[in-house]
Structures are given as structure tokens and as C-alpha cells.
matplotlib code that plots the C-alpha trace (Angstrom):
import matplotlib.pyplot as plt

x = [-22.0, -19.5, -19.6, -18.5, -16.6, -14.7, -11.9, -8.7, -5.0, -3.0, 0.4, 0.4, -2.3, -6.2, -8.8, -12.2, -13.9, -17.7, -18.9, -17.6, -17.8, -14.9, -13.8, -9.7, -7.7, -10.7, -9.9, -10.7, -10.0, -9.6, -9.6, -8.5, -10.6, -9.7, -10.3, -13.2, -14.8, -14.3, -16.8, -19.1, -19.6, -19.3, -22.1, -24.4, -23.9, -24.9, -27.5, -28.8, -27.9, -30.1, -33.2, -33.4, -32.3, -34.2, -37.9, -40.6, -40.8, -36.8, -38.3, -41.4, -38.2, -36.4, -39.3, -40.2, -36.4, -36.7, -39.2]
y = [78.0, 78.1, 81.1, 81.1, 85.4, 85.7, 87.4, 88.4, 88.1, 90.9, 91.6, 88.2, 89.2, 87.8, 90.6, 90.1, 91.5, 90.9, 93.4, 90.3, 90.5, 87.9, 88.2, 88.1, 85.3, 84.0, 80.2, 80.1, 78.0, 79.4, 77.9, 78.9, 78.8, 78.1, 80.7, 79.2, 78.6, 82.4, 83.1, 80.2, 82.0, 85.2, 85.8, 83.2, 85.1, 87.9, 86.2, 85.1, 88.8, 90.2, 88.5, 89.3, 93.0, 93.7, 93.5, 95.5, 94.8, 96.3, 99.6, 99.7, 99.5, 102.2, 105.0, 103.9, 104.3, 108.0, 109.5]
z = [-10.3, -13.9, -15.2, -18.6, -20.1, -22.8, -23.4, -25.7, -24.9, -25.0, -24.7, -23.1, -20.9, -20.9, -20.4, -19.5, -22.3, -19.9, -17.4, -14.5, -10.8, -10.3, -6.1, -5.3, -5.3, -8.5, -9.5, -13.8, -16.2, -19.4, -23.2, -26.1, -29.1, -32.8, -34.8, -36.8, -33.4, -32.1, -34.9, -33.8, -30.4, -31.3, -33.5, -31.6, -28.7, -29.8, -31.3, -27.8, -26.5, -28.9, -27.8, -24.5, -25.2, -28.3, -26.2, -25.1, -21.5, -20.7, -22.8, -20.2, -17.2, -18.5, -19.0, -15.0, -14.2, -16.2, -13.9]

ax = plt.figure().add_subplot(projection="3d")
ax.plot(x, y, z, "-o")
ax.set_aspect("equal")
plt.show()
């Protein structure tokens, strides 16, 4: 299965900015995005996550975990 994660280049090294497990020795494909594309995908991702995270069902699960 192919998974896409966000990263940033710092001091010549790619740092993954999302918490994702990657097995040691995993092969990756890196695509550099132009700044315009980066802004577009950041906004689209934020909108998608907002739909997932902002729902009443998550509140119910959180309350159960507190009990």
C-alpha cells in the first residue's frame, strides 16, 4: 500500500512532520512541491482533517476513555 506523508527539508535532510511508523529500510519516493502546490495541499489537508476530527462521535470516545 502506498502512503503519502508531509515532510520538510532542514539542513539538507528530509524530516517527516507527521507521526507515522516506517519500517527500517523502507523505500520512499520523494516529490518536491513548488510553493504554490505546497500551500494548496496544506489547505486541502487541513480541510480534510477538520472534517474527520470535528465530529461528535470523537467526543463520545474521549469521554469513555476518561472513565
